[in-house]
C-alpha positions as CSV (number, residue, x, y, z in Angstrom):
1,X,29.8,1.1,14.9
2,X,28.8,-1.6,12.4
3,X,26.6,-3.1,15.0
4,X,24.6,0.1,15.3
5,X,24.3,0.3,11.5
6,X,23.1,-3.3,11.3
7,X,20.6,-2.6,14.0
8,X,19.3,0.5,12.3
9,X,19.0,-1.4,9.0
10,X,17.1,-4.2,10.7
11,X,14.8,-1.7,12.4
12,X,14.0,0.0,9.1
13,X,13.5,-3.2,7.3
14,X,11.2,-4.5,10.0
15,X,9.0,-1.3,9.9
16,X,8.8,-1.4,6.1
17,X,7.9,-5.1,6.0
18,X,5.3,-4.6,8.8
19,X,3.7,-1.7,6.9
20,X,3.8,-3.7,3.7
21,X,2.0,-6.6,5.3
22,X,-0.4,-4.4,7.2
23,X,-1.5,-2.8,4.0
24,X,-1.2,-5.7,1.6
25,X,-3.0,-8.4,3.4
26,X,-6.3,-6.5,4.1
27,X,-6.2,-5.2,0.5
28,X,-5.9,-8.7,-0.8
29,X,-8.8,-9.8,1.3
30,X,-10.9,-6.8,0.1
31,X,-9.9,-7.6,-3.5
32,X,-10.5,-11.3,-3.4
33,X,-13.7,-11.4,-1.3
34,X,-15.2,-8.1,-2.6
35,X,-15.8,-6.7,0.9
36,X,-16.7,-3.0,0.4
37,X,-17.1,-2.6,4.2
38,X,-13.3,-2.4,4.5
39,X,-13.2,0.9,2.6
40,X,-13.4,3.9,4.9
41,X,-16.5,6.0,4.3
42,X,-18.1,3.5,1.9
43,X,-21.8,4.2,1.2
44,X,-23.6,1.6,-0.9
45,X,-26.2,4.2,-2.0
46,X,-23.6,6.5,-3.6
47,X,-21.7,3.7,-5.3
48,X,-22.5,2.7,-8.9
49,X,-20.3,-0.4,-9.1
50,X,-19.4,-2.0,-5.8
51,X,-17.4,-4.8,-7.3
52,X,-15.4,-2.4,-9.4
53,X,-14.6,-0.2,-6.5
54,X,-13.4,-3.1,-4.3
55,X,-11.3,-4.4,-7.1
56,X,-9.7,-1.0,-7.7
57,X,-9.0,-0.2,-4.0
58,X,-7.9,-3.7,-3.3
59,X,-5.4,-3.7,-6.2
60,X,-4.1,-0.3,-5.2
61,X,-3.6,-1.4,-1.7
62,X,-1.8,-4.6,-2.8
63,X,0.4,-2.4,-5.0
64,X,1.3,-0.2,-2.1
65,X,1.9,-3.1,0.2
66,X,4.1,-4.8,-2.4
67,X,6.1,-1.6,-2.9
68,X,6.8,-1.4,0.8
69,X,7.9,-5.1,0.9
70,X,10.1,-4.5,-2.1
71,X,11.6,-1.4,-0.5
72,X,12.3,-3.5,2.6
73,X,14.1,-6.1,0.6
74,X,16.1,-3.4,-1.3
75,X,17.0,-1.6,1.9
76,X,19.2,-4.5,2.9
77,X,21.5,-4.0,0.0
78,X,23.6,-0.8,0.7
79,X,23.7,0.6,-2.9
80,X,19.9,0.5,-3.1
81,X,19.0,2.2,0.2
82,X,18.5,5.6,-1.3
83,X,16.3,4.1,-4.1
84,X,14.3,2.3,-1.4
85,X,13.7,5.5,0.5
86,X,12.7,7.4,-2.6
87,X,10.3,4.6,-3.6
88,X,8.7,4.6,-0.2
89,X,8.2,8.4,-0.3
90,X,6.8,8.3,-3.9
91,X,4.4,5.4,-3.2
92,X,3.3,7.0,0.1
93,X,2.4,10.3,-1.7
94,X,1.3,9.3,-5.1
95,X,-0.6,6.0,-4.7
96,X,-3.3,7.3,-2.2
97,X,-3.9,10.4,-4.4
98,X,-4.4,8.2,-7.6
99,X,-6.5,5.7,-5.7
100,X,-8.8,8.4,-4.2
101,X,-9.2,10.4,-7.5
102,X,-9.9,7.3,-9.5
103,X,-12.6,6.2,-7.0
104,X,-14.7,9.1,-8.2
105,X,-15.6,7.1,-11.3
106,X,-17.5,4.7,-9.1
107,X,-19.7,7.4,-7.6
108,X,-23.3,7.5,-8.6
109,X,-24.3,10.9,-9.9
């Protein structure tokens, strides 16, 4: 029975770490290189501050990726598994909403 639990923990940690890296690395590239083309639906004509937008979205993505990596590390320790699951759910729901709503300040009117 312990083998199945260990395998399940390893599987969850692998998925969380993969998602964290898949979100965090492109976000870092977008933040450091200021590549607005990595933002879905980006239109240069409607953006008032391209550098500000790439910095904002890149930082938000790095936060989300880091939160997933931290949750993967916390999931290994049994007392922190519930906290890791709650953190993943909260970050998955709240961070994209905050990022999208804050991007409105970079829209040219």
